[in-house]
C-alpha positions in Angstrom: 0.0 0.2 -0.1 1.5 3.6 -0.6 0.1 7.1 1.0 0.5 10.1 1.0 -0.1 13.9 1.4 0.5 17.7 0.5 1.7 20.1 2.9 1.3 23.6 2.3 2.7 26.5 4.7 2.6 30.1 3.9 6.2 31.8 5.7 6.1 36.0 6.6 8.2 36.4 3.3 9.6 34.7 -0.1 13.3 35.4 2.0 12.0 33.1 4.6 10.7 29.9 2.3 13.7 30.4 0.0 15.3 30.0 3.6 13.6 26.7 4.1 13.5 25.7 0.3 17.1 25.4 0.3 17.3 24.4 4.2 14.8 20.6 3.5 16.6 20.7 0.2 19.4 18.0 1.2 16.6 15.9 3.1 15.1 14.6 -0.4 18.2 13.6 -1.5 17.8 9.6 -2.0 19.4 7.5 1.4 20.4 3.4 0.6 16.7 2.3 2.7 14.2 4.0 1.7 10.8 4.2 2.6 9.8 7.0 1.6 10.1 10.0 -1.7 9.9 14.1 -0.7 9.5 16.4 -3.3 10.0 20.1 -1.4 8.3 23.2 -4.7 8.3 26.7 -3.6 6.3 30.0 -5.2 6.8 33.3 -3.4 6.0 33.0 -0.1 4.8 29.3 -0.1 5.7 26.7 0.3 4.4 22.4 -1.2 5.6 18.9 0.4 4.6 16.0 -1.5 5.1 12.7 0.6 4.6 9.3 0.0 5.1 6.8 1.6 5.8 3.1 1.7 2.5 2.5 4.2 1.0 5.3 7.0 3.7 4.8 9.4 6.6 5.7 6.9 4.3 8.8 5.5 3.6 10.1 9.5 7.3 9.3 10.3 8.1 11.6 6.8 5.8 14.5 8.3 6.9 15.2 12.1 10.5 15.1 10.4 9.8 17.6 7.5 7.0 20.0 10.5 9.8 20.0 12.3 12.2 20.4 11.0 10.7 23.7 9.4 10.1 25.0 12.8 13.4 24.5 13.6 14.8 26.6 10.8 11.9 29.3 10.9 12.5 29.7 14.8 16.1 30.0 13.8 15.1 32.7 12.1 13.5 34.7 13.9 15.6 34.5 16.6 18.8 36.1 14.4 16.2 38.9 13.2 15.4 39.8 16.1 19.7 40.1 17.3 
């Protein structure tokens, strides 16, 4: 069984969206044992994650990982901008 998910996010600026996309790009490269595949697309202030996994467990793990990484990058940018 294959599981799919699409996550669409909007950021405060196009610059922030591009920073998040560049930070996540290395994570989308193939790894030896791969249970999921992720495509990242950005347009303006929006970011779209298209996830496909072999099962719902792998899909949930991928969604959680990417959302946490996005939150980390976004929070880091916010802190740096406030300094």
